[in-house]
C-alpha positions in Angstrom: 0.1 -0.1 0.0 1.2 3.7 -1.1 2.8 5.4 2.1 0.4 8.2 2.5 -2.4 5.8 3.2 -0.8 5.1 6.6 -3.1 8.1 7.9 -6.2 7.5 6.2 -8.0 10.0 8.7 -6.2 12.9 6.9 -7.0 11.7 3.5 -9.6 13.2 1.3 -11.2 12.8 -2.2 -9.6 10.5 -4.6 -6.4 10.0 -2.6 -8.8 8.7 0.5 -10.5 6.3 -2.6 -7.5 4.9 -3.9 -6.3 3.9 -0.4 -9.5 2.6 0.6 -9.8 0.4 -2.7 -6.5 -1.1 -2.3 -6.6 -2.5 1.3 -6.1 -6.0 2.0 -9.9 -6.8 2.0 -10.3 -5.0 -1.1 -7.5 -7.3 -2.6 -9.1 -10.6 -1.2 -12.4 -9.0 -3.0 -10.6 -8.7 -6.7 -9.3 -12.3 -6.1 -12.5 -13.6 -5.3 -13.4 -13.0 -9.2 -10.5 -15.5 -9.9 -12.5 -17.9 -7.5 -15.5 -17.6 -9.6 -13.6 -18.1 -13.4 -11.8 -21.0 -11.4 -15.1 -22.7 -10.4 -16.3 -22.2 -13.7 -13.4 -23.3 -15.7 -13.0 -26.9 -13.5 -16.9 -27.4 -12.8 -17.9 -26.9 -16.7 -15.7 -29.9 -18.2 -16.5 -32.0 -14.7 -20.4 -31.2 -15.4 -19.8 -32.4 -19.2 -18.2 -35.5 -18.0 -21.1 -36.2 -15.6 -23.6 -35.4 -18.3 -21.9 -37.8 -21.2 -21.6 -40.6 -19.0 -25.3 -40.2 -17.5 -26.4 -39.6 -21.1 -24.4 -42.6 -22.1 -25.7 -44.7 -19.7 -29.2 -43.8 -20.3 -28.8 -45.5 -23.5 -27.2 -48.6 -21.9 -28.4 -52.2 -23.0 -27.2 -53.1 -19.4 -30.5 -52.1 -17.3 -29.3 -51.5 -14.1 -26.8 -48.9 -15.7 -29.5 -47.5 -17.6 -31.9 -46.9 -14.5 -29.3 -45.5 -12.7 -28.4 -43.0 -15.3 -32.0 -42.0 -16.0 -32.6 -41.7 -12.0 -29.6 -39.6 -11.7 -30.8 -37.2 -14.2 -34.5 -37.4 -13.0 -33.5 -36.7 -9.2 -31.0 -34.0 -9.8 -33.2 -32.0 -12.0 -36.1 -32.3 -9.8 -34.9 -30.8 -6.8 -34.3 -27.3 -6.5 -30.5 -26.0 -6.6 -30.2 -24.3 -3.6 -32.0 -27.2 -1.5 -29.8 -29.8 -3.2 -26.3 -27.5 -2.5 -27.3 -27.0 1.0 -28.3 -30.8 1.7 -25.6 -32.5 -0.3 -22.6 -30.3 0.9 -23.5 -31.2 4.3 -24.2 -34.8 3.7 -20.7 -35.4 1.9 -18.9 -33.5 4.5 -20.3 -35.7 7.1 -19.7 -38.7 5.0 -16.4 -38.0 4.4 -15.7 -37.6 8.2 -17.8 -40.5 9.3 -15.6 -42.9 7.1 -12.6 -41.3 8.8 -14.0 -41.7 12.2 -14.3 -45.5 11.5 -10.9 -45.9 10.6 -9.0 -43.3 12.8 -11.1 -43.9 15.8 -12.4 -47.2 16.2 -12.3 -47.4 19.8 -14.6 -44.3 20.2 -17.5 -45.4 22.8 -19.6 -42.4 22.3 -22.5 -42.1 19.7 -21.6 -40.0 16.7 -25.3 -38.3 16.6 -26.1 -36.7 19.7 -29.4 -35.0 19.4 -28.8 -32.3 16.4 -25.0 -32.7 16.7 -22.7 -34.7 14.7 -19.7 -35.4 16.6 -16.7 -37.1 15.5 -12.8 -37.6 17.1 -10.6 -34.7 16.3 -8.5 -36.8 14.0 -11.5 -37.3 11.8 -12.2 -33.7 11.0 -12.1 -32.6 7.4 -10.0 -30.3 7.2 -8.3 -30.9 10.5 -8.9 -28.1 13.2 -5.2 -26.8 13.2 -5.1 -26.8 9.3 -4.3 -23.5 7.7 -7.1 -21.3 6.5 -6.2 -22.0 2.9 -6.8 -25.9 3.4 -10.4 -25.2 4.5 -10.9 -22.6 1.7 -9.4 -25.3 -0.9 -11.7 -28.0 0.8 -14.7 -26.0 0.9 -14.2 -24.9 -2.8 -13.6 -28.6 -3.9 -16.8 -29.6 -2.4 -18.6 -26.8 -4.3 -17.1 -27.8 -7.5 -18.3 -31.5 -7.0 -21.7 -30.3 -6.1 -22.0 -28.1 -8.9 -20.8 -30.6 -11.3 -23.4 -33.3 -9.9 -26.3 -30.8 -10.7 -25.3 -29.4 -13.8 -24.0 -32.7 -15.0 -27.7 -34.0 -14.7 -28.8 -31.2 -16.8 -26.1 -31.7 -19.2 -26.8 -35.5 -19.5 -30.7 -34.7 -20.5 -29.3 -32.4 -23.2 -26.7 -34.7 -24.6 -29.2 -37.5 -24.3 -31.5 -35.7 -26.6 -28.9 -34.7 -29.1 -27.7 -38.6 -29.3 -31.3 -39.3 -30.4 -31.3 -36.4 -32.6 -28.4 -37.8 -35.0 -30.3 -39.6 -38.1 -30.8 -43.3 -37.4 -30.3 -44.0 -40.5 -26.7 -43.4 -40.4 -26.6 -45.6 -37.8 -28.4 -48.4 -39.5 -26.1 -47.8 -42.6 -22.9 -48.0 -40.6 -24.1 -51.3 -38.8 -24.7 -52.6 -42.5 -21.1 -52.0 -43.5 -20.1 -54.1 -40.6 -19.5 -51.7 -37.6 -20.8 -53.0 -34.0 -23.1 -51.0 -31.9 -20.1 -49.5 -30.2 -18.3 -48.4 -33.1 -21.5 -46.9 -34.7 -21.8 -44.7 -31.2 -18.1 -43.7 -31.1 -17.9 -42.9 -34.9 -21.3 -41.7 -36.1 -23.1 -40.7 -32.9 -20.5 -39.2 -30.9 -18.6 -36.7 -33.6 -22.4 -35.3 -35.0 -24.2 -35.3 -31.4 -22.3 -31.8 -30.5 -24.2 -29.7 -33.0 -27.4 -30.7 -31.8 -26.2 -30.5 -28.2 -24.8 -27.2 -28.4 -27.4 -25.0 -28.1 -28.8 -26.6 -24.9 -25.2 -26.7 -23.5 -25.0 -23.1 -24.5 -27.7 -22.0 -22.1 -26.6 -24.4 -19.3 -23.5 -22.3 -19.3 -25.4 -19.2 -18.9 -27.1 -20.9 -16.1 -24.0 -22.1 -14.5 -22.5 -18.4 -14.8 -25.6 -17.0 -13.1 -25.6 -19.9 -10.5 -21.8 -19.0 -9.3 -22.9 -16.7 -6.4 -24.4 -19.8 -4.5 -20.8 -20.2 -3.8 -21.8 -17.7 -1.0 -24.0 -20.2 0.7 -21.5 -23.0 0.5 -19.2 -20.9 2.7 -16.5 -20.0 0.0 -15.4 -16.3 0.1 -16.6 -15.3 -3.5 -17.8 -11.9 -4.8 -21.1 -12.1 -3.0 -19.1 -12.6 0.2 -17.0 -9.7 -0.3 -19.3 -7.4 -1.5 -21.7 -8.0 1.3 -18.8 -7.8 3.7 -17.2 -4.7 2.1 -20.3 -2.9 1.5 -22.2 -3.0 4.7 -21.9 0.2 6.8 -18.6 0.6 8.5 -18.5 2.5 12.0 -15.4 5.0 12.7 -14.8 2.8 15.7 -13.8 -0.5 14.0 -12.3 0.7 10.5 -9.8 3.5 9.3 -12.0 3.8 6.5 -15.8 4.4 7.7 -18.7 4.6 5.2 -22.3 4.3 5.0 -24.4 1.3 3.3 -22.3 0.7 0.0 -23.8 -2.6 -0.7 -25.7 -1.1 -3.8 -22.3 0.2 -5.1 -20.9 -3.2 -5.0 -23.5 -5.5 -6.0 -23.9 -2.9 -9.1 -20.3 -3.9 -9.9 -21.3 -7.7 -9.7 -23.9 -7.0 -12.1 -21.8 -5.1 -14.7 -19.2 -8.0 -14.2 -21.7 -10.8 -14.7 -23.4 -9.0 -17.8 -20.1 -8.2 -19.5 -18.9 -12.0 -19.0 -22.1 -13.3 -20.3 -21.7 -11.2 -23.1 -18.5 -12.4 -24.0 -19.7 -15.9 -23.6 -22.5 -15.3 -25.9 -20.2 -14.2 -28.7 -17.9 -17.3 -28.3 -20.6 -19.7 -28.3 -22.1 -17.9 -31.5 -18.9 -18.2 -33.5 -18.6 -21.7 -32.3 -22.1 -22.5 -33.1 -21.4 -21.3 -36.8 -18.1 -23.1 -37.0 -19.7 -26.4 -36.0 -23.0 -26.0 -38.1 -21.1 -25.7 -41.4 -21.9 -28.6 -43.7 -24.5 -30.0 -41.1 -28.0 -30.9 -41.7 -29.5 -28.4 -39.2 -31.4 -25.4 -39.4 -27.8 -23.5 -38.3 -26.0 -25.3 -41.2 -29.1 -24.9 -43.9 -28.8 -21.1 -43.1 -25.2 -21.1 -43.6 -26.0 -22.9 -46.9 -28.5 -20.5 -48.5 -26.3 -17.5 -47.2 -23.6 -19.0 -49.4 -21.1 -19.0 -46.3 -20.9 -22.8 -45.7 -17.7 -24.1 -47.6 
């Protein structure tokens, strides 16, 4: 921080504001935007993997696998996101601690459930009580990523399953007539072509995922919403060197601009990807390109 910021009570105007905006908490606020982007970067491919395997499983000839995949997609899509996030994170966290408790504390005599309390031995806590704060943050972030991936993987699975069914069945029959096995036809005919049919649904899902990132705040991760509320609230001169009134509106306005810009960039990128993949395809987008004379 600049040396003249050492005495904030004597600062005025833009100098005061520049010092205020470069405090340690504000640096953490700026870093939290990276947390949101990292969540998206990790969750998107993981959710797509969940979706691909569930969509593939829903078409499996092995009945139990088909039932599990279809139940997963139907169950997760039918539960409100907030309710699932709050339940699953708590259940997963307690499940991990219960397993560790069974291994590390086999001689524990007291019940784990004591009324409304869930109590395990200190060695089974995740993370350990004496672990650095960074470990707690990473653990919470990992639980959040897994939760997001499971929820949006179910939606992605539904989109991909529909896209697989949209690939012309005649092509599959032709491939099998030429000697391809069912598995070969799936990987060589269906999978390469399904993406253009799935892209509109996946694009919408990406937008929903972006708008769902503020739910990190509910999962205990110090994201942009956490810091906007923390920094924007009224600050009394007794507790801070930079007192101010209720500025939450301005902080949340900054978040609104950030999300609008990010979704706009996403729309541009997805539009170009859709246009690229539509060339030469027997889809509405591909037909539009052909008529416009832009298709190769």
